[in-house]
C-alpha positions as a printed NumPy array, in Angstrom:
array([[ -8.986,  52.636,  15.277],
       [ -5.951,  50.442,  15.996],
       [ -6.052,  47.034,  14.437],
       [ -5.986,  44.2  ,  16.975],
       [ -4.627,  41.142,  15.175],
       [ -6.344,  37.868,  15.983],
       [ -4.305,  34.705,  15.688],
       [ -4.986,  31.007,  15.825],
       [ -2.963,  27.806,  15.741],
       [ -2.885,  25.2  ,  12.965],
       [ -1.713,  21.648,  13.672],
       [  0.309,  20.41 ,  10.715],
       [  2.175,  17.24 ,   9.806],
       [  5.949,  17.491,  10.243],
       [  8.772,  15.061,   9.47 ],
       [ 10.889,  14.805,  12.614],
       [ 13.673,  12.489,  11.483],
       [ 14.76 ,  10.262,   8.597],
       [ 17.608,   7.987,   9.715],
       [ 18.905,   4.446,   9.306],
       [ 21.13 ,   1.942,  11.109],
       [ 23.208,  -0.748,   9.409],
       [ 23.636,  -4.234,  10.817],
       [ 26.208,  -6.8  ,   9.745],
       [ 25.356, -10.491,   9.388],
       [ 28.186, -12.938,  10.042],
       [ 26.912, -16.487,  10.249],
       [ 28.56 , -19.896,  10.36 ],
       [ 25.772, -22.02 ,   8.865],
       [ 26.086, -25.696,   9.799],
       [ 23.832, -28.104,   7.874],
       [ 22.21 , -30.865,   9.938],
       [ 22.548, -34.553,   9.027],
       [ 18.99 , -34.871,   7.689],
       [ 19.729, -32.689,   4.624],
       [ 22.169, -33.551,   1.814],
       [ 25.703, -32.204,   1.794],
       [ 26.699, -29.07 ,  -0.116],
       [ 28.659, -29.431,  -3.331],
       [ 28.117, -25.905,  -4.67 ],
       [ 26.054, -22.945,  -3.472],
       [ 23.878, -21.666,  -6.31 ],
       [ 22.416, -18.64 ,  -4.565],
       [ 22.343, -17.053,  -1.134],
       [ 19.632, -14.613,  -0.039],
       [ 19.238, -12.491,   3.07 ],
       [ 15.774, -11.415,   4.24 ],
       [ 15.266,  -9.216,   7.334],
       [ 11.733,  -8.824,   8.737],
       [ 10.352,  -6.623,  11.536],
       [  8.387,  -8.352,  14.298],
       [  8.074,  -5.649,  16.97 ],
       [  8.441,  -1.891,  17.46 ],
       [  8.173,   0.057,  20.708],
       [  9.27 ,   3.191,  22.547],
       [ 11.11 ,   2.784,  25.84 ],
       [ 12.326,   5.888,  27.633],
       [ 14.403,   7.983,  25.251],
       [ 14.849,   5.167,  22.701],
       [ 12.701,   3.754,  19.898],
       [ 13.484,   0.079,  19.34 ],
       [ 12.901,  -2.08 ,  16.273],
       [ 13.378,  -5.829,  16.602],
       [ 13.003,  -8.652,  14.145],
       [ 14.554, -11.655,  12.483],
       [ 17.051, -11.917,   9.648],
       [ 16.826, -15.151,   7.647],
       [ 19.637, -16.433,   5.426],
       [ 18.715, -19.045,   2.809],
       [ 21.059, -20.948,   0.536],
       [ 20.097, -22.805,  -2.639],
       [ 22.683, -25.495,  -3.331],
       [ 23.549, -28.556,  -5.397],
       [ 24.113, -32.091,  -4.161],
       [ 27.112, -34.245,  -5.084],
       [ 25.907, -35.395,  -8.537],
       [ 24.868, -31.796,  -9.385],
       [ 21.45 , -32.949, -10.641],
       [ 19.387, -32.188,  -7.499],
       [ 18.819, -28.831,  -5.845],
       [ 18.105, -28.271,  -2.148],
       [ 17.724, -25.303,   0.15 ],
       [ 18.49 , -24.65 ,   3.774],
       [ 17.893, -21.596,   5.915],
       [ 18.91 , -20.266,   9.304],
       [ 17.681, -17.255,  11.254],
       [ 18.954, -14.961,  13.95 ],
       [ 17.303, -12.08 ,  15.832],
       [ 18.291,  -8.438,  15.531],
       [ 17.547,  -5.277,  17.486],
       [ 18.097,  -1.688,  16.397],
       [ 17.627,   1.274,  18.721],
       [ 17.077,   4.871,  17.584],
       [ 16.904,   8.074,  19.643],
       [ 13.233,   8.627,  20.455],
       [ 11.377,  11.701,  19.221],
       [  7.835,  12.813,  20.025],
       [  6.428,  11.293,  16.858],
       [  2.969,   9.94 ,  16.128],
       [  3.823,   7.824,  13.066],
       [  6.951,   5.689,  12.775],
       [  7.567,   4.436,   9.228],
       [  9.991,   1.517,   9.421],
       [ 11.433,  -0.474,   6.541],
       [ 14.333,  -2.898,   6.111],
       [ 16.504,  -3.374,   3.031],
       [ 19.299,  -5.809,   2.254],
       [ 22.634,  -4.244,   1.305],
       [ 24.544,  -7.364,   0.236],
       [ 25.204, -10.997,   1.083],
       [ 28.083, -13.345,   0.229],
       [ 28.402, -17.06 ,   0.905],
       [ 31.216, -19.629,   0.693],
       [ 31.039, -23.365,   1.297],
       [ 34.019, -24.141,   3.551],
       [ 33.094, -27.836,   3.803],
       [ 30.28 , -30.169,   2.823],
       [ 28.388, -29.204,   6.   ],
       [ 29.453, -25.62 ,   6.634],
       [ 28.743, -22.417,   4.777],
       [ 30.303, -19.087,   5.715],
       [ 27.849, -16.149,   5.394],
       [ 28.694, -12.443,   5.35 ],
       [ 26.163,  -9.704,   4.637],
       [ 24.54 ,  -6.508,   5.815],
       [ 21.146,  -4.856,   5.914],
       [ 19.709,  -1.501,   6.932],
       [ 16.79 ,  -0.52 ,   9.12 ],
       [ 15.225,   2.814,   8.133],
       [ 13.089,   5.001,  10.402],
       [ 11.092,   8.015,   9.266],
       [  9.266,   9.646,  12.17 ],
       [  6.346,  12.005,  11.584],
       [  4.723,  14.2  ,  14.207],
       [  2.673,  17.373,  14.516],
       [  3.91 ,  20.955,  14.617],
       [  1.989,  24.085,  15.586],
       [  1.864,  27.037,  13.209],
       [  0.457,  30.387,  14.361],
       [ -1.459,  32.162,  11.574],
       [ -3.458,  35.345,  11.217],
       [ -7.233,  35.032,  11.501],
       [ -9.661,  36.902,   9.214],
       [-10.189,  40.41 ,  10.678],
       [-13.58 ,  41.697,  11.813],
       [-13.001,  45.469,  11.421],
       [-15.009,  47.098,   8.623],
       [-11.999,  49.036,   7.302],
       [ -9.958,  45.828,   6.891],
       [-10.06 ,  43.734,   3.725],
       [ -8.558,  40.297,   3.3  ],
       [ -8.141,  37.6  ,   0.696],
       [ -8.327,  33.985,   1.855],
       [ -8.144,  30.433,   0.574],
       [ -9.681,  27.164,   1.819],
       [ -7.119,  24.438,   2.528],
       [ -7.605,  20.704,   3.013],
       [ -4.952,  18.636,   4.769],
       [ -4.392,  15.609,   6.974],
       [ -2.649,  15.337,  10.32 ],
       [ -1.217,  12.164,  11.937],
       [ -3.664,  10.937,  14.543],
       [ -2.351,   7.656,  15.943],
       [ -0.712,   4.349,  15.045],
       [ -0.919,   0.803,  16.332],
       [  0.822,  -2.493,  15.611],
       [ -0.623,  -5.987,  15.544],
       [  1.055,  -9.385,  15.177],
       [ -1.194, -12.258,  14.136],
       [ -1.091, -15.75 ,  12.618],
       [ -2.393, -17.036,   9.292],
       [ -3.046, -20.716,   8.603],
       [ -4.298, -22.349,   5.428],
       [ -4.589, -25.768,   3.834],
       [ -3.259, -25.815,   0.258],
       [ -3.944, -28.611,  -2.198],
       [ -0.829, -29.971,  -3.937],
       [ -0.257, -32.835,  -6.341],
       [ -0.06 , -36.292,  -4.825],
       [  3.327, -36.927,  -6.454],
       [  4.956, -33.924,  -4.73 ],
       [  7.957, -35.248,  -2.809],
       [  9.217, -32.079,  -1.199],
       [  9.184, -28.299,  -1.361],
       [ 12.67 , -27.195,  -2.307],
       [ 12.276, -23.503,  -1.553],
       [  9.522, -20.933,  -1.083],
       [  8.872, -17.203,  -0.897],
       [  5.927, -15.233,   0.479],
       [  4.87 , -11.675,  -0.346],
       [  1.826,  -9.503,   0.292],
       [ -0.224,  -9.406,  -2.9  ],
       [ -2.84 ,  -6.883,  -1.751],
       [ -4.208,  -5.231,   1.398],
       [ -7.166,  -3.086,   2.331],
       [ -8.324,  -1.501,   5.579],
       [-11.761,  -0.379,   6.735],
       [-11.995,   2.03 ,   9.701],
       [-14.802,   1.524,  12.232],
       [-15.442,   2.893,  15.71 ],
       [-12.307,   2.163,  17.79 ],
       [-11.47 ,  -0.706,  15.419],
       [-10.117,  -1.356,  11.945],
       [-10.598,  -4.418,   9.741],
       [ -7.537,  -5.484,   7.745],
       [ -7.991,  -7.775,   4.761],
       [ -5.492,  -8.971,   2.217],
       [ -4.006, -11.774,   0.17 ],
       [ -0.663, -13.524,   0.585],
       [  1.112, -14.957,  -2.425],
       [  3.125, -18.114,  -1.777],
       [  5.614, -19.222,  -4.418],
       [  7.052, -22.716,  -4.137],
       [  9.614, -24.747,  -6.069],
       [  8.282, -28.312,  -5.757],
       [ 10.039, -31.561,  -6.612],
       [  7.689, -34.103,  -8.215],
       [  9.146, -37.457,  -9.23 ],
       [ 12.523, -35.87 ,  -9.871],
       [ 11.044, -32.965, -11.854],
       [ 10.856, -29.377, -10.63 ],
       [  7.805, -27.139, -10.993],
       [  7.069, -23.631,  -9.74 ],
       [  3.642, -23.157,  -8.183],
       [  1.813, -20.044,  -6.936],
       [ -0.833, -20.059,  -4.181],
       [ -3.021, -17.219,  -2.905],
       [ -3.871, -17.195,   0.821],
       [ -6.499, -14.712,   2.111],
       [ -6.254, -13.211,   5.583],
       [ -8.41 , -10.978,   7.766],
       [ -7.748,  -9.378,  11.137],
       [ -9.465,  -6.897,  13.472],
       [ -7.186,  -4.332,  15.133],
       [ -8.173,  -2.18 ,  18.128],
       [ -7.505,   1.533,  17.518],
       [ -8.628,   3.866,  20.312],
       [-10.355,   7.008,  19.064],
       [-10.789,   5.781,  15.498],
       [-13.994,   6.544,  13.61 ],
       [-15.23 ,   5.879,  10.082],
       [-14.493,   9.448,   8.954],
       [-10.769,   9.139,   9.618],
       [ -8.269,   7.947,   7.03 ],
       [ -6.184,   4.818,   7.634],
       [ -3.298,   3.105,   5.893],
       [ -1.842,  -0.309,   6.667],
       [  1.507,  -1.941,   6.018],
       [  1.669,  -5.732,   6.424],
       [  4.895,  -7.74 ,   6.454],
       [  5.517, -11.475,   6.627],
       [  7.629, -12.943,   9.408],
       [  8.5  , -16.582,   9.948],
       [  6.365, -19.27 ,   8.317],
       [  6.323, -23.057,   8.029],
       [  5.212, -25.414,   5.242],
       [  4.322, -29.075,   5.869],
       [  3.301, -31.57 ,   3.179],
       [  0.896, -34.249,   4.393],
       [ -0.787, -37.14 ,   2.592],
       [ -4.522, -37.721,   2.616],
       [ -6.286, -41.055,   3.013],
       [ -7.751, -40.875,  -0.493],
       [ -4.309, -40.655,  -2.077],
       [ -4.095, -36.881,  -2.423],
       [ -1.749, -34.486,  -0.646],
       [ -1.958, -31.064,   0.905],
       [  0.452, -28.469,   2.232],
       [ -0.202, -26.801,   5.561],
       [  0.844, -23.136,   5.734],
       [  1.44 , -21.54 ,   9.158],
       [  2.787, -17.984,   9.087],
       [  3.238, -14.927,  11.282],
       [  2.203, -11.505,   9.993],
       [  2.933,  -8.052,  11.375],
       [  0.557,  -5.155,  10.606],
       [  1.246,  -1.477,  11.215],
       [ -1.85 ,   0.746,  11.084],
       [ -1.531,   4.524,  10.765],
       [ -4.503,   6.87 ,  11.121],
       [ -4.919,  10.43 ,   9.856],
       [ -7.349,  13.171,  10.796],
       [ -8.907,  15.102,   7.911],
       [ -8.851,  18.887,   8.404],
       [-10.407,  21.846,   6.587],
       [ -9.483,  25.461,   7.261],
       [ -9.297,  28.937,   5.785],
       [ -6.016,  30.851,   5.68 ],
       [ -5.457,  34.547,   4.924],
       [ -3.281,  35.238,   1.867],
       [ -3.231,  39.038,   2.075],
       [ -4.761,  41.832,   4.152],
       [ -4.887,  45.627,   3.964],
       [ -6.735,  48.579,   5.444],
       [ -8.356,  51.511,   3.639],
       [ -7.364,  53.843,   6.517],
       [ -3.755,  53.012,   7.458],
       [ -0.721,  50.96 ,   6.339],
       [ -0.62 ,  47.313,   7.454],
       [  2.672,  45.468,   7.848],
       [  2.231,  41.749,   7.119],
       [  4.422,  38.867,   8.217],
       [  4.051,  35.892,   5.874],
       [  5.317,  32.315,   5.765],
       [  5.287,  29.577,   3.135],
       [  3.342,  26.644,   4.599],
       [  2.971,  23.203,   3.014],
       [ -0.405,  21.523,   3.508],
       [ -0.099,  17.754,   2.93 ],
       [ -3.34 ,  15.979,   2.087],
       [ -3.318,  12.168,   2.156],
       [ -6.443,  11.157,   0.283],
       [ -6.542,   7.364,  -0.043],
       [ -4.351,   4.279,  -0.272],
       [ -3.547,   2.712,  -3.644],
       [ -1.891,  -0.471,  -4.907],
       [ -1.272,  -0.493,  -8.687],
       [ -0.028,  -3.505, -10.65 ],
       [  2.257,  -3.159, -13.677],
       [  3.276,  -5.933, -16.103],
       [  6.829,  -5.291, -17.315],
       [  8.313,  -7.131, -20.295],
       [ 11.921,  -7.434, -21.336],
       [ 14.463,  -9.649, -23.055],
       [ 17.903, -10.946, -22.152],
       [ 20.575, -13.089, -23.758],
       [ 20.148, -16.824, -23.188],
       [ 23.07 , -18.447, -21.291],
       [ 25.153, -20.793, -23.423],
       [ 24.314, -24.451, -22.829],
       [ 20.996, -23.761, -21.049],
       [ 18.56 , -26.5  , -22.02 ],
       [ 15.608, -25.899, -19.675],
       [ 14.767, -23.582, -16.763],
       [ 14.153, -25.098, -13.319],
       [ 13.547, -22.009, -11.175],
       [ 13.333, -18.232, -11.611],
       [ 14.004, -15.565,  -8.985],
       [ 14.167, -11.806,  -9.423],
       [ 15.169,  -8.747,  -7.443],
       [ 14.717,  -5.036,  -8.112],
       [ 17.658,  -2.736,  -7.399],
       [ 18.375,   0.987,  -7.763],
       [ 14.666,   1.877,  -7.666],
       [ 13.941,   5.521,  -8.495],
       [ 11.158,   7.651,  -9.978],
       [ 11.618,  10.402, -12.542],
       [  9.397,  12.355, -14.933],
       [  8.933,   9.264, -17.119],
       [  7.92 ,   6.899, -14.303],
       [  9.584,   3.957, -12.585],
       [ 13.288,   3.268, -13.177],
       [ 15.052,   0.19 , -11.783],
       [ 17.403,  -2.66 , -12.526],
       [ 15.932,  -6.182, -12.419],
       [ 18.381,  -8.952, -11.544],
       [ 16.993, -12.227, -12.918],
       [ 18.328, -15.44 , -11.32 ],
       [ 17.96 , -18.716, -13.203],
       [ 18.514, -22.27 , -12.046],
       [ 18.765, -24.31 , -15.231],
       [ 19.934, -27.629, -16.676],
       [ 22.19 , -28.376, -19.584],
       [ 21.475, -31.28 , -21.93 ],
       [ 23.254, -33.689, -19.575],
       [ 21.02 , -32.755, -16.65 ],
       [ 23.672, -30.805, -14.716],
       [ 22.258, -27.835, -12.808],
       [ 23.816, -24.365, -12.863],
       [ 22.923, -20.852, -11.747],
       [ 22.849, -17.846, -14.078],
       [ 22.094, -14.148, -13.652],
       [ 20.897, -11.599, -16.163],
       [ 20.044,  -7.906, -15.676],
       [ 17.267,  -5.892, -17.323],
       [ 16.891,  -2.118, -17.17 ],
       [ 13.337,  -1.025, -16.375],
       [ 11.748,   2.225, -17.542],
       [  8.025,   1.891, -16.901],
       [  5.598,   4.832, -17.301],
       [  3.532,   5.273, -14.138],
       [  1.935,   8.181, -12.329],
       [  2.259,   6.794,  -8.799],
       [  5.157,   7.162,  -6.388],
       [  5.462,   4.704,  -3.524],
       [  6.848,   1.406,  -2.294],
       [  7.786,  -0.932,  -5.149],
       [  7.448,  -4.701,  -4.792],
       [  8.208,  -7.47 ,  -7.26 ],
       [  5.377, -10.019,  -7.12 ],
       [  6.137, -12.508,  -9.861],
       [  8.827, -13.272, -12.427],
       [  8.394, -15.558, -15.422],
       [ 11.062, -16.403, -18.009],
       [ 10.541, -18.301, -21.276],
       [ 13.462, -19.546, -23.355],
       [ 13.049, -18.909, -27.088],
       [ 16.034, -19.872, -29.239],
       [ 18.942, -17.747, -27.976],
       [ 16.751, -15.239, -26.174],
       [ 15.05 , -15.101, -22.786],
       [ 11.648, -13.41 , -22.674],
       [ 10.983, -11.978, -19.228],
       [  7.628, -10.975, -17.727],
       [  7.638,  -9.243, -14.336],
       [  4.605,  -8.323, -12.228],
       [  5.374,  -5.226, -10.136],
       [  3.204,  -3.366,  -7.638],
       [  3.523,   0.285,  -6.574],
       [  1.857,   0.963,  -3.233],
       [  1.372,   4.218,  -1.371],
       [ -0.99 ,   7.058,  -0.552],
       [ -2.542,   9.374,  -3.1  ],
       [ -1.604,  12.746,  -1.709],
       [ -1.228,  16.353,  -2.674],
       [  1.078,  19.05 ,  -1.379],
       [ -0.251,  22.606,  -1.479],
       [  2.409,  25.247,  -0.738],
       [  0.655,  28.472,   0.315],
       [  2.105,  31.817,   1.393],
       [  0.028,  32.6  ,   4.49 ],
       [ -0.249,  35.756,   6.573],
       [  0.989,  34.922,  10.07 ],
       [  0.718,  38.397,  11.596],
       [ -0.566,  41.852,  10.589],
       [  0.35 ,  45.036,  12.449],
       [ -1.   ,  48.535,  11.752],
       [  1.424,  51.463,  11.731],
       [  0.488,  53.464,  14.816],
       [  1.115,  57.017,  13.637],
       [  0.291,  56.901,   9.906],
       [ -3.125,  57.484,   8.335],
       [ -3.956,  57.621,   4.627],
       [ -4.979,  61.102,   3.461],
       [ -8.463,  61.137,   1.937],
       [ -8.856,  63.076,  -1.325],
       [-12.522,  63.853,  -0.772],
       [-13.517,  62.526,  -4.224],
       [-16.156,  59.822,  -4.321],
       [-14.798,  58.199,  -7.514],
       [-11.267,  57.795,  -8.823],
       [-10.545,  56.759, -12.426],
       [ -7.493,  54.564, -13.146],
       [ -6.211,  52.858, -16.292],
       [ -5.752,  49.054, -16.012],
       [ -3.499,  46.959, -18.245],
       [ -4.158,  43.317, -19.241],
       [ -2.892,  41.073, -16.462],
       [ -3.531,  43.598, -13.687],
       [ -5.405,  42.264, -10.66 ],
       [ -8.347,  44.079,  -9.092],
       [ -7.154,  43.129,  -5.602],
       [ -3.751,  44.795,  -6.152],
       [ -5.413,  47.91 ,  -7.633],
       [ -7.77 ,  48.192,  -4.651],
       [ -4.917,  47.738,  -2.167],
       [ -2.83 ,  50.411,  -3.92 ],
       [ -5.648,  52.972,  -3.881],
       [ -6.967,  52.074,  -0.378],
       [-10.34 ,  51.019,  -1.746],
       [-12.625,  48.014,  -1.422],
       [-11.943,  45.336,  -4.049],
       [-15.538,  44.055,  -4.   ],
       [-16.863,  47.589,  -4.612],
       [-14.596,  47.923,  -7.675],
       [-15.873,  44.622,  -9.051],
       [-19.492,  45.727,  -8.598],
       [-18.982,  49.278,  -9.891],
       [-17.331,  48.088, -13.116],
       [-19.541,  44.986, -13.576],
       [-16.498,  42.65 , -13.528],
       [-16.709,  38.875, -13.165],
       [-12.976,  38.123, -13.238],
       [-10.384,  39.464, -10.808],
       [ -7.762,  39.624, -13.572],
       [ -8.069,  42.336, -16.239],
       [ -8.041,  40.807, -19.73 ],
       [ -8.217,  43.915, -21.959],
       [ -7.107,  47.551, -21.456],
       [ -9.862,  49.339, -19.578],
       [-10.696,  52.356, -17.48 ],
       [-11.767,  51.438, -13.93 ],
       [-14.06 ,  53.473, -11.727],
       [-12.869,  53.142,  -8.108],
       [-15.355,  54.077,  -5.374],
       [-13.463,  55.928,  -2.621],
       [-16.175,  56.23 ,   0.056]])
């Protein structure tokens, strides 16, 4: 009987492209009259954020805003102020038939120079990265139904991109501050945590923003941290509770306003724009054939190595990282601390990075200066994902700076199972195995031999060999004589 191979199609996740575009930032920042003049720029930062993503024709477009902020000294060099300016950007990529579009933005560099007391020259660059993921079709061999055919199979579990959707929304909150707060010098916002719950055609996003402020209170500077919860419902057509979702939330423009209360207190009003990208995965289970043979005729197999990616759940791990650095000469007290992680990689030991610590500090005469110190990070961790610096604290002790960083690693717990799968099996048309006529054949098996390979070699049934020899393990552990049923 000729073997008629049956085939079927698997839908698998496939990376379609991984590209980036660089954008230059050249800005002539002019300070308005209502802020003090610039004597010296302490620090300049560049922060690009994505506010919209869409496909149009044969292009995939990412748009957003890049904000440049300077921290500077006034004329007597005892007060610090900040000023920021923003400009839009648009990046267009060639469109591919992707289901998920993973977009991220990273700053390359930024330089600033005060050309006058009211003008600052800014030069910098940033990159917009796009990783597009779609679905590919893989034809595989199906388990045969003929009685003379024997196969070995394996169950596989994997996930396939299902859909994605974006949602822009606002977050407002009333934050209590001290009554003596005169002004907020500078601020930063990051996403402290997120979670997503899939429902029917909807998903609920919850999370916490962390707002860091440098506040001036009666001529003194204090750093404060605030936590702002948010919640948003996103419409996702076709979503159900059994599907897996992940969410990425970024912060766009925001505004802070300090207002006094009638009772003598004060509060700060936060008004921010958030952008959420929701990606959904379909969980799949299947059975693939690893090997096949016939007891009657030779079978020629075509195999392929297939990777089954299984995204299981989303995680967000926090790591406290401690380090020390040399104290700058003449530093009397610390006014503000900023930090940035660079050269982020993962190796067998965990997370590796370089932390650049920025300090605004006073000398004994009250003059403000800016200092930078670097710390090499080698932190053991099992996760691999997006790394974010949440908080940086520095304490001056004698001639040493003690640094405590709070770092999060966010991503998906996943597994990658590489399996050699039979894609096609064809019987040789004019060859048939010659039967010996004996009902039992005796062979000698060495330790490490596999019953499946022995059965395939002798054109016998592997299950019959297991039963005949009362074996419970497919691999032979000790030298033994095997009885092989041939009928």
